[in-house]
Short mmCIF file of the C-alpha atoms (twelve columns), coordinates in Angstrom:
data_MODEL
# 
_entry.id   MODEL 
# 
loop_
_atom_site.group_PDB 
_atom_site.id 
_atom_site.type_symbol 
_atom_site.label_atom_id 
_atom_site.label_alt_id 
_atom_site.label_comp_id 
_atom_site.label_asym_id 
_atom_site.label_seq_id 
_atom_site.Cartn_x 
_atom_site.Cartn_y 
_atom_site.Cartn_z 
_atom_site.pdbx_PDB_model_num 
ATOM 1  C CA . MET A 1  31.849  44.472  10.496  1 
ATOM 2  C CA . THR A 2  34.152  42.425  8.289   1 
ATOM 3  C CA . SER A 3  33.136  41.081  4.940   1 
ATOM 4  C CA . LEU A 4  33.860  37.549  3.844   1 
ATOM 5  C CA . PRO A 5  36.377  37.061  1.063   1 
ATOM 6  C CA . LEU A 6  35.021  35.842  -2.247  1 
ATOM 7  C CA . LYS A 7  36.991  32.604  -1.893  1 
ATOM 8  C CA . ASP A 8  35.137  31.687  1.299   1 
ATOM 9  C CA . ILE A 9  31.783  32.470  -0.255  1 
ATOM 10 C CA . MET A 10 32.562  30.301  -3.281  1 
ATOM 11 C CA . LEU A 11 33.619  27.394  -1.054  1 
ATOM 12 C CA . VAL A 12 30.114  27.384  0.404   1 
ATOM 13 C CA . ALA A 13 28.184  28.244  -2.765  1 
ATOM 14 C CA . ALA A 14 29.863  25.853  -5.222  1 
ATOM 15 C CA . PRO A 15 28.558  22.589  -3.690  1 
ATOM 16 C CA . LEU A 16 25.051  24.047  -3.421  1 
ATOM 17 C CA . ILE A 17 25.120  25.074  -7.077  1 
ATOM 18 C CA . VAL A 18 26.287  21.600  -8.124  1 
ATOM 19 C CA . ILE A 19 23.540  19.931  -6.057  1 
ATOM 20 C CA . GLN A 20 20.906  22.245  -7.530  1 
ATOM 21 C CA . LEU A 21 22.000  21.610  -11.118 1 
ATOM 22 C CA . ALA A 22 22.213  17.853  -10.560 1 
ATOM 23 C CA . LEU A 23 18.681  17.753  -9.129  1 
ATOM 24 C CA . GLN A 24 17.296  19.899  -11.949 1 
ATOM 25 C CA . ILE A 25 18.929  17.707  -14.595 1 
ATOM 26 C CA . ALA A 26 17.716  14.509  -12.909 1 
ATOM 27 C CA . ALA A 27 14.176  15.891  -12.605 1 
ATOM 28 C CA . GLY A 28 14.190  17.034  -16.228 1 
ATOM 29 C CA . ILE A 29 15.358  13.647  -17.494 1 
ATOM 30 C CA . ASN A 30 12.809  11.854  -15.315 1 
ATOM 31 C CA . LEU A 31 10.045  14.138  -16.557 1 
ATOM 32 C CA . TYR A 32 11.061  13.611  -20.192 1 
ATOM 33 C CA . ARG A 33 11.167  9.812   -19.919 1 
ATOM 34 C CA . ARG A 34 8.000   9.362   -17.850 1 
ATOM 35 C CA . PRO A 35 4.702   8.877   -19.752 1 
ATOM 36 C CA . VAL A 36 2.111   11.633  -19.360 1 
ATOM 37 C CA . ALA A 37 -0.196  9.219   -17.555 1 
ATOM 38 C CA . GLU A 38 2.349   8.985   -14.732 1 
ATOM 39 C CA . ILE A 39 2.594   12.755  -14.246 1 
ATOM 40 C CA . ARG A 40 0.278   14.484  -11.789 1 
ATOM 41 C CA . TRP A 41 -2.184  16.763  -13.623 1 
ATOM 42 C CA . ASN A 42 -1.070  15.117  -16.916 1 
ATOM 43 C CA . ASN A 43 0.850   18.243  -17.910 1 
ATOM 44 C CA . LYS A 44 4.579   18.008  -18.527 1 
ATOM 45 C CA . VAL A 45 4.879   21.680  -19.480 1 
ATOM 46 C CA . VAL A 46 3.688   22.865  -16.059 1 
ATOM 47 C CA . TRP A 47 6.162   20.566  -14.315 1 
ATOM 48 C CA . ALA A 48 9.006   21.671  -16.604 1 
ATOM 49 C CA . VAL A 49 8.321   25.295  -15.633 1 
ATOM 50 C CA . ILE A 50 8.223   24.347  -11.940 1 
ATOM 51 C CA . ILE A 51 11.544  22.490  -12.259 1 
ATOM 52 C CA . ILE A 52 13.274  25.275  -14.183 1 
ATOM 53 C CA . PHE A 53 12.030  28.316  -12.304 1 
ATOM 54 C CA . GLY A 54 11.634  26.637  -8.922  1 
ATOM 55 C CA . GLU A 55 15.316  25.744  -8.966  1 
ATOM 56 C CA . LEU A 56 16.205  23.483  -6.014  1 
ATOM 57 C CA . ILE A 57 12.754  23.561  -4.411  1 
ATOM 58 C CA . GLY A 58 11.018  23.000  -7.770  1 
ATOM 59 C CA . SER A 59 12.994  19.812  -8.391  1 
ATOM 60 C CA . ILE A 60 12.244  18.506  -4.915  1 
ATOM 61 C CA . ILE A 61 8.537   19.305  -5.325  1 
ATOM 62 C CA . TYR A 62 8.501   17.411  -8.631  1 
ATOM 63 C CA . PHE A 63 10.094  14.312  -7.092  1 
ATOM 64 C CA . VAL A 64 7.745   14.390  -4.095  1 
ATOM 65 C CA . LEU A 65 4.436   15.459  -5.673  1 
ATOM 66 C CA . GLY A 66 4.739   15.372  -9.465  1 
ATOM 67 C CA . ARG A 67 5.127   11.694  -10.121 1 
ATOM 68 C CA . VAL A 68 2.260   9.226   -9.939  1 
ATOM 69 C CA . GLU A 69 3.073   5.550   -9.900  1 
ATOM 70 C CA . ALA A 70 1.256   3.577   -12.558 1 
ATOM 71 C CA . GLU A 71 -0.940  0.716   -11.447 1 
ATOM 72 C CA . GLU A 72 0.869   -2.475  -12.359 1 
ATOM 73 C CA . ASP A 73 -0.780  -5.712  -13.328 1 
ATOM 74 C CA . ASP A 74 0.392   -8.214  -10.726 1 
ATOM 75 C CA . GLY A 75 -0.426  -11.183 -12.957 1 
ATOM 76 C CA . ASN A 76 -2.964  -12.621 -10.506 1 
ATOM 77 C CA . SER A 77 -6.010  -12.035 -12.616 1 
ATOM 78 C CA . SER A 78 -8.540  -14.851 -12.386 1 
ATOM 79 C CA . SER A 79 -9.913  -14.913 -15.903 1 
ATOM 80 C CA . ASP A 80 -10.332 -18.645 -16.510 1 
# 
């Protein structure tokens, strides 16, 4: 059985590492800027731990499940 050279391994691993870091940074910035009311379970600390320790999957879980869209006022209120 032959082993792969380190160069070949790095060619595969480097893009995955960059994608993971980019997603974690984007999730962290989004979490920081979003009000607590728009975060599921209203707990930014729990989501920060999930993003940091969950690595790639943690960031994806945050973007899919962690954010709650705020109810917007559509301006069609009928208070005459």
